[in-house]
C-alpha positions in Angstrom: 80.1 -96.0 -5.4 79.1 -98.9 -2.5 81.6 -100.4 -0.4 81.4 -103.9 0.3 80.3 -104.3 3.7 78.4 -100.4 3.7 74.9 -100.4 1.1 73.0 -97.5 1.0 69.3 -97.5 1.1 68.4 -94.8 -0.8 67.0 -96.8 -3.4 64.3 -98.0 -1.3 63.3 -95.1 0.0 65.4 -95.3 3.4 67.8 -92.1 4.3 70.6 -94.9 6.0 72.9 -97.6 5.0 73.1 -101.1 5.6 75.9 -103.6 6.4 77.1 -106.8 6.0 77.0 -109.2 9.3 80.9 -108.4 10.0 80.6 -104.7 9.6 77.2 -104.6 11.8 79.1 -107.0 14.7 81.8 -104.2 14.4 79.2 -101.7 14.7 77.4 -103.1 17.8 81.1 -103.5 19.7 81.9 -100.0 18.6 78.2 -98.9 20.2 79.2 -100.7 23.0 82.7 -99.2 23.4 80.9 -95.7 23.5 78.0 -96.5 25.6 75.5 -96.0 22.9 72.2 -98.5 22.9 71.2 -100.2 19.6 67.4 -99.7 19.7 67.4 -102.0 17.1 67.3 -102.4 13.6 66.2 -103.8 10.4 67.0 -107.1 7.9 67.7 -106.6 4.2 68.3 -108.6 1.2 71.1 -108.1 -1.5 69.5 -109.5 -4.7 71.8 -108.9 -8.3 72.9 -105.4 -6.8 69.7 -104.8 -5.6 68.6 -104.1 -2.2 64.7 -105.6 -0.8 63.4 -105.2 2.9 63.0 -108.4 4.4 60.6 -107.2 6.8 62.2 -108.9 9.7 63.7 -106.7 12.2 64.7 -106.4 16.1 63.9 -104.1 18.8 65.3 -103.5 22.3 63.5 -101.3 24.8 64.8 -99.9 28.0 63.6 -101.8 31.1 61.7 -99.8 34.3 64.9 -99.4 36.7 67.9 -100.4 34.0 70.4 -98.4 34.5 72.1 -96.5 31.0 74.9 -98.8 30.8 73.2 -101.8 31.7 70.7 -100.9 29.1 73.4 -100.4 26.6 75.3 -104.1 27.4 71.8 -105.3 27.4 70.9 -104.1 23.8 74.4 -105.2 22.8 73.8 -108.5 23.8 70.1 -108.6 21.8 71.6 -107.1 18.4 74.6 -109.7 18.5 72.1 -112.8 19.4 69.9 -111.6 17.1 72.6 -111.2 14.1 74.3 -114.5 14.9 71.1 -116.0 14.0 71.7 -115.3 10.1 75.0 -117.0 8.3 78.2 -115.5 7.5 78.5 -114.4 4.0 75.4 -114.2 2.8 73.7 -111.8 1.0 71.8 -110.0 4.6 72.5 -106.5 5.2 71.8 -105.1 8.6 70.5 -101.4 9.4 70.9 -99.6 13.0 68.4 -97.7 15.2 70.3 -96.4 17.9 70.4 -93.7 20.8 71.7 -90.8 20.0 71.8 -88.9 23.4 
């Protein structure tokens, strides 16, 4: 059973989850608070109970001479700016790629 804010991507062959915008914003905040960089993510669309890829995505590469802490902060800001381009309470879902180090 799927949670309202978390959806398995298994049905489209992806090992992971996509999240509602509100949950994605919370995850981004948690990453920042845990000093974990967000490398990027993908956007999906929930249509009639099925998830589809939109082919939209974002990424944030670490700059030369950027400290790890600065990169975490910048990756958070890039992610928040990207997510906020999408309207609230829509069928858009977001997945993350994070720096697991």
